[in-house]
N, C-alpha and C positions, 0 to 999 in steps of 0.2 A: 429711254423705254420708261413707261408710266410705272407707279408702283404697283405691287403686286396684287394689292387688293382691287385695283382697278381694272385687272387683266381678265380676260375670259379665256376659256379652254379651247384649245383646238380639237376638233373632232376626229382628226387623223392621228396626231402624235399625242395626243392628250395632254400636251404642256400649256401653261398659261402663258401664252406669247401673243395674244390678241388684245390690242389697246382698247377696242371699241367695247362699250357695256352692252351692244345690242348686237345679236348674231345677224348674220346675214347683209352687212353693210359694208361689203367688199374689202373685206380685210385679209391679207395673205399671210400666212405663217411663215416667219423667217427661217423655223427650224426645219420644215417637212415642204413648206411652199404650196401647201393646201390652200384653196380659197375657200373662205368661209362662206358657204351659201346655203340659206335656210333651208331649201328644198331638197338639196343632197344629203344634208345633214338628218333631216327626218326619213329619207329614204335613201339607205345607203346602197341598194343595189341597183338604184336608177342612174344611169348615165345621162343626167341632163343637167341644166344650169351652167355655172362658172367654169367647172374643172371638166377636163376631156375623159377622165375616167371615173367610175363611181367611187363611192367612199369605200367600199369594202375593199377593191382593187387597191386604191390609195393606200390604206392601211397596211397591205400586205408588202407593197412597194418599199413603204417607209420601213419596216422591219428588216427587209434585204438590203436596202440601199441608201437609207436615212434620208429620202424623199419620199413625195407622193408620187412622183414618176421618176425613174432612174436618171433620166436626162437632166432633171433639176438638181441634182444632188451637187453638181458643180457650183451652183449658187446658193445653196442652203448654207445654214450655219449650223455650229454642234449646239447641244443645249448648253446652258449656263445654270447656276444653281438658283437663280430668280425665276426660272420657268417652272419650278416646283413651288406648289402652294400647299401647305397641310391641311388647311381649312377648307373643306369641299362645299361647294354650293350644291345643294341636293337637286336643284332645279336646272344646273349646267347642261345634263344631258337627260332626255327625257325617258321616263320607263326603264331606268337602270335596273337589271336583274343582277343577282349576286354574279354570276357567271361572268356579266359583263364588266363588273364592278373589277373582278379579279384581272381580267385582261386588260383594263386601264392601269391599274397598278404595275403588271407586268411591262405594259410599256413605257410608264413613266421611268420604271427602274433600269430599263434598257437604255433610254435616253441619258438617265443620271451616269451609268457604267460607260457609256460610249464618251461622254464628256470627259470622266476620269481618265480614261486611256489616252486622252491628247491633252489633258491637263487645262482644257476650258472650264473643268471643275475641279477644285482642289479635292485630292484623295480623301482628306481626313473630314472635310464638309461634306462630300458626297458619302463618304461611309456612314455619318451620322444622321444623314438625312435616310438612305435607305434602311437604315435601322428602324427609324420612325414609320416610314411607309409600307415597308415589305414584311411585316409580320403576319399579315393576312395570308400570305403566300407559304407560310411554313406548314401547312397541311401536305404539302409535296415533298417528300424525302429529297428528291434531287434538287430542290432548291432551298432546302433547309440549310444544306452545308455551307453555301454561299452566303447566306443570310446572315447566318452565326458569324461567320468570317466578319462581317460588317457590324455587328452588334458587338464584337468583342473588341474592334478598333475603337468604337464609340464609347464604349466602358473605360479605355485606357486613356482618353483624353477628357472625360467628364469633368476633371477638375480644372480644365483651361479655360482662359477667356473665351466668350463667343463674341460675335459682332454686336449683340444685343446688351452685354454685361461689361464690355471693355469699359466704358466710362465710369464702373464702380471700382476698377482698380487704379492702384498708384502708378506712375510712369516706372519707378524700379521694379515693381511687381510685374508688370507687363512684359519688361525687357526679358526678364527671367523666364516668365511663362512662354513668350514667344519664342526664346531659344530652344526651350524644352520642347515645344511643339515641331519646330524645323528640324530639330535631331530625330525627332521620333519618326516623323514625315520620311526624312532621309532613309531610316533604318527600314522602313517596311516598304518604300515606295515599288521596288523592283518586283517583290514577292505580290502584292497587290495588283500591280498591273498583269500579272500572269493569271491570277484569279480572276481580275475583270475579263480577260480574252474568253476564258473559259466560260464565264457567266454569261456574255454576250451570246456564245455559240447555243448554251443551254436555253436561254430565253427566247432566242430566235426560233429554234427548233419548236419550242412548246407554242407559241404565237402562230407561227405557221400551220402546225398540226389542227389547231383549233379554231383556225379562221372558218 
């Protein structure tokens, strides 16, 4: 997989999974199996181009099944932490409204939480990332409870080494901190997975209702 900065966003699942820097060059998202199509990306209600369903339908299918078409879920992969990119390209999706931006964040968080449930995404890394990207969703009381849970986890581990800072720690210190991290993960894993299950249901309901 290419470095994150070289990836482009998938218009269906809103994850950074496309290797090409140019949209519409026959790239298929490994997560949702949407084929990047410049015409369908611009006209989400039109059933033309490389995909047999329109983009609006594909987004709903992804929410329900994890793939742009339910029959493709068997060959789609779950999200990984590298599929989320914190620095958004303002030109990645034309004419983004606030409502659309909120929907994009909800869909990205849904992917993160699904990955955390099956541990394709580490629950501590996932919690930290959710705490970073999901704050705009805190205007909704139903979502705020879950987001605060992940913010709380992130605050508990903010003194632990991250991938980008590990080189600044000594080997002995890393061994101690890694043990702390593993212990904390084991203590909260089951409870957080239960929270993730409930959060998936809530996010899916919100996204389908506002489709």
